N, C-alpha and C positions, 0 to 999 in steps of 0.2 A: 630470454628463456623463449619467447614465440620465436625470436628470430632459430633457435637450433631446433624446434618442432617442427618449424615450416623447412631446415634441412634434411632432417630425419623423415619427409617423407618421398622426400628423392630417391628412386630404386637405386641409383647407384651408394649409396652410403647407406641403404640398410641392405644391400649385398656384402658391402666392404663388413659392414657394421659384424655381419651372423658369421663370414669368414676367418676376421681377428676370434672374433668368439671362438670360433670350433678351433680353431693352431693354438688360442691359450689352453684350453683343456686339456688337450694330445700331449699338447706340451710339455705341460705342468704335470700330466698322470706319467707320462715315461720318461718325464727328466727327474722324477723321484726316485724309480727304479737306477740311473743313470747315477744321479748324486751317494747315491747308500755303497754300488758297489765300484765307488773309488776313480769313476769312469768320465767327471765331467766333461776335459778334452773330446771326448770321444766325438759327441758332438759337435765341435767344433773343425774337425775334421772330418768330420762327415757331410758339414755344411760345403766346405771350399774342396772335397772333394766331386760334389754333384756338379759343379761348377762345368767341366770336361764333360759330361755326362750330356745337360744341356744344351751344348754347341753341336756336338756329334747327332746328337737328335732336330736339330732343324735342320744341319746339313743334309742330314738323309733326305727328312719329309718336306722340305723345301720351304716351309711356311711358318707360322706361331702359329700353334699349337699347345691347348696345355697339355692332353690327355701325355702327347708326347716327349713333352716338356719334363712330367713329372717320372714319366716310364724311364727314359735317358737319365734323369738324375739318380733313380732308385738305383739303377745298374749301376752306375756311376758311383754311388755313395755306397755299393755293398761290394762294391771291388776293392775300392778304398777300405773298407774296415777287413775283409777280410787281407789286404797286403800287412795291415797294422800286428793283425793277428801273427802272421807268418813270419816276418821279419823277428817277431819277440820269441816265435816260438820255435824258428831254424836259427835263429842266430844271438851274440852274447848283448848284442843292443837292448836296450831298456826301454820301456813302454811309454815314458811318454818322450823319449830319445825318436821310437816308429812313429808318433801320432804326430809330431814335428815335423819330419823328412817326408811323410807321407801326404799331412797335408800342404806343405810347401810344394812340394814335386806337382800335384795334383792341382792346385791354385794358378801352380803357373803355366800348367798345359792349358789349364781353360782361360787363361789372358791369350796367350798366346792364340789360341779358335777363336774367342769372341774377338783381338781384333780382325783374321781371318773375316769370319762370316759380316762384320763394320763394312771391311775395300769388297765384299760378295756385294752380288748386283743387286737384290734384295735388303742388303745389312739393315739400310735405313727404316725398314717395316719391322725387322725382327725385333727393337727392342732389348736387346738381350741383355743387354748392358743395365737395366732396373733389375737384374736379378743377383746385382753383388750389396746396391743397398737396400731393393724391395721398392716396390711401386703398389704399396695395395687399394689406390684408386683405379687404377687398372683390371683390378677385378671385375669381374662381370656375373649374371646368374650362372652359368654355363661349367666357370670354374668353383662359386659357391656349391653349385654342385658335387662338382668332384670333390670337392675337401670336404661336404660335409658327408659325407660316402664312406672318404679314406678314416678322417676324424673320428665317425662311427666303428667303422670296424677296428681301428687300432684301439680305442676304449673298452669295447668289445670284449676283443680277445686278451686286454691286460684285467678284465673284471672276472673274465671267464676262467684264466691259468694265474689266479691270482695268488694263491697259495701254491703252487709250483711254483712262482718266481721270487715269492717271499722266501720260500725254503732256498733257490738256489744262491738270491743273495746274501743271506746270513750263515746258513750252511748247507756249504755243499759238499763237505764231504756225508753229511748224515745224508742227504737228497740222495745222491751217489748210493749209500750205504741201502737204502730204501727200494734201490731197484728205479729212479724217475733217469728219464735219458736227458742227464745232462748237456751231452754239446748239441741235439736236438733243441730244448729251451735255451740255450743260450742263444744259437743261430736265428732263433727264434724271437726274444730278446730286441737284439742290435738291431735284427729286418723290420721290429715296431719302431724301433726309434728311428730307423732311418726313414722311415717313411713320416714320422712325426716330421723331421727336418725339412722334406722335402715338402715336403705341401702348406711350409713358412715359407720359404726360397719368396715365394714369388710377393710376399707380403711386407718379410723382415730384411729379407735378402740372407747371401753369404756369410756377409759380415759382423752379422748381428741373431745370425739364428740360434749359437751357444747359447746368448745370454735368455733367449726366451727359453731356452730348453731346462735350466739347470735355474735362473733366476725365482722363477717362482714354487720350485720345489727347496729352497732353501732359505726360500720366505716361511716356507708352512711348515719348517724345523725347528723354528726357534718357537711353535707354537701347541706342538704333539710329540709325545714320544712314539708313538702307535702306530705304524706303518699303515696302516687301513686311512685314519684320518687324515693322515699327512697325503697321500693322495689324494684323497676330495678338497682338501684346503688346497691344495699345490694345481688342482685343476681350476678350482673359483677361483684362485689366487691371477691362475693365466688369463680365466677369461673375463676377468675383473681391467685387468693392466688391458686385456683388445680395447673393452667398451671404452676406457677413459682415453686410451691413444688416438680412436677411432673421433669418438667424440670432440679432442682438444684440434685436430687436425681438418675437422668438418668447421669448425667456426675460427680455426687461425687459415685463412685460405692461403696456401701454398705450403704450407706447414707439409712434411714426411710423415707417413702415419707411422711406417717402421720404426723408426730413430723415437718416434715420441708415446707407442707401446713400452721400448723397453724402457724411458725415463720411467713413464707409470708405473712398471713394475718392479725399477731397481726404488721407486719411492715407498713402495710399499714396504719393502726388504729393508730399507733404514725403519721405518716406522718398525716394524717386528726385530731389525738386530736393537734397537732401545726399549720396547714395549715387550716383547714377547716372551710372554708367561712360563714359558720353560727353560728358553737358553737367553732371552734380552737380558739388555745389561741392566740394565734399570731392573729387573728381578734379582741378577746376581748379586747385585750393591746390595741389595737387601737382604738379602741370604745370608751374605759377608759377613754386612754387622747382626745381623740376627747372634751367629755364631760367636764374633770378636763381641755380643754383649753377653752371652751364654757363658761363653768361656772364661769372663772376666770377675763376671757375678759372681762361677764355681769355685775361682782362684780365688779371689775373696774371702766368699764363706770358709772356702779349705783352709786357708791359715786364721782367722778367726778363730777355727775347731781347732787348730792345734794349737795352737796361745792359750785358749781356752781350758782346753788338757791340759796345760801344765798347769795353770794356774791351780784349776782344779787338787790335783794332786798334790801338790803342792800346800795347799790350803785345806786337806781333807775334804773334799767340797765342799768350803764352804761360799767361796765367789768363783765366778768366772774370769772376772777382772775386765778393766778398761782398757782400748791401746788409743793411740793416736794410729791415724790414718796412711805416714810414713812407716812407723814398725809394721803394722797389717799388709802393707806392698813390699817389702823389706824382703821378706818370706818365699815371692814366687812371683815372676817378670809377668806386667800384667802393661795392658794395653792401655798406654796415657790418656789416648781420646775419648774413652768409653767412663772412663772410671765417676768422673761428677754423676751421671748419668744412671750409672749404675744404684754405685751408692746411692739417690736422693729415690729409684727406685725401691730398692730394698726394706729404705726405709719406711716407705708408702707402705709397703705391703706388711708392714711390720718385725720384718726377718731380725731389721738391726734396729738399735735404740744408740745415737746419739746425747750424749749432757750436754751442761753448761763450758764446761771444757771441751767442748769438740772430739770426747772421748767416746769411740766406739766397742760395743758391745754383742752377743748374742743375744735375742730375746728366747723365751720359753720354743715359739714355734721357728725361728731360724737356729736353735739347738740343733730340731731334729730333723731340720730339711740339710744340712749340714753335717752332720752324721751323717745321713744318707750316701752322701754326695764321697765325706771321704775312706766310707768303707767303699763302696766302690769301688773307689782311685785304689785304694789298696787290694784289694778284692784281683781287680786287673794287673797289680803286679805282680804277685803268687801268682795269676794264671800264664804271666810269660814268665817268671822267673822256671815253671815247671809245665811251659808248656804240652811239652813232648806224655806226660804223663796222662793228658787230657784226652776227652775226643774232637778232629773239631770241631772249631765252631767262628762265629764271626765276630766275636765281640771284640778281635784285633780292629776291625774296623768301626767301633761302636754300634752297629748298624744291630743291636740286642743286647740289653738289659741283663745283666748278669745276675742281677739278684730274681730275674724271672729264673734263671735255668736251671736246669737238673738237682732237682733236693742234692742226691749224691754228691754231683761235683762242687755243688756251693756249700754243705758241711765240710767237705775235705778242706776245700780254699781257708772256709773259717778256721779249722782245724789247724792249716801253718801260719794262718795270721798269729794265732797264740805260739807255736810256735816258738816266734819268729818276732813277739811282744811287739805284736804291729796291728793285734786287734783297735780299734779305737775305742776308750772309755771315757770322753771325759759326757756324753750323755746319761752313760749307767752310772758314775759317780752323779750327777747329779738328782740323778732321780731316785738314788738311796737315802740322798743328804734329805730330798724334798719329802719322803716318804715316811722318816724319822723324824723332822718336824710336824707333820702331819698327825703320827701317833703319839706326841705327848711324851712329858719324861713319867707319867703317868702310868700308860700304857705300856710303857719300857720298861719299867718296874715291875708291873705285873706281869709282862711275857716271860723277865729274868725268873721271876718267883716261880713260875708252872714251870719252868724249866728243871729248877730243883726236884 
């Protein structure tokens, strides 16, 4: 710990740390839009297309200059982006093919120019090969100032036009309908993404910049479904990965900072992949387990209700009957892995009861609950059979309770159930028999005499 604190006092380490944090934040914010617009590979193409611009800037200026390199990389990256859009628009080539074509051609030209520069008289002083894999340790105070200014401008413009970028990302037709300049906004967003790519070339390099642009965004996607939260979280993940990668590079002498940053953000992505609250694999497995448990529970209760319904009708409401688990499961396909757990849970909640012979029957509480389940299912069957008669609703997807629907629709569905003889009768038969028991024979005779 003391060694790390001592290293952090080094001005060079401080410059690198600030530069990588700002790079990570800008990349995460703008990478969110690239990801949601399904243009993840476009960042990779921009990064590769920037290499010729860096080499040409060096040849024109004659010395290593961060400012000139950024200008050359930005111009070259924008030209590459325009070429991709032009190929897609004026030919039958699809986007992925166009990206691969431009990426390969521009990177090939960049390697040729880089080789020429290395054989030039000042090639050994150029250090341009560091732009391929990145060399964050070469960042100095002036470079950090440039990166800081550009990163601040990128993030500021993004938040200033956040609503407009959100509209053209999710609903470009609506955005065009309300008069937004779609082409201009798309061009501006692409320019901002190019800017994020360009300021990351020194630290991360051409090869790994696409990961820096996309991985923080997709990491944030596993934790939220709101774009504003995703953008902020992606910026935080990008900045955090910059801190982790830089500190690891500082502790382990000789290890490259750029690849360590990518490894750090990849670890954060893997953690989010498994434990993310919205789309994480663990959360998804828990939800699937809950759904399976609920379906199994409803299947068991529905089968018990139907068996009890038959028994009550045959015995004129005297008994609901007791049934073996095999008899219950035979009526409906049920998830085998969750049966025992569901049966135990239903018993603990006093919804079912099991006698000494391991026969299952519904309790009074279970009869009421299963009646509601069977009624909903049968109402939904009627709704699907006569769907054209009713207004459009989202009952089919199960996102709305039929019993909470419009009264006129519910009444008509119940009328159809009566017409088809599908109205659940177990609960009414049980309650009628129970009411007769509570009245007693004297009350019944008195009531009969009163009617006479």
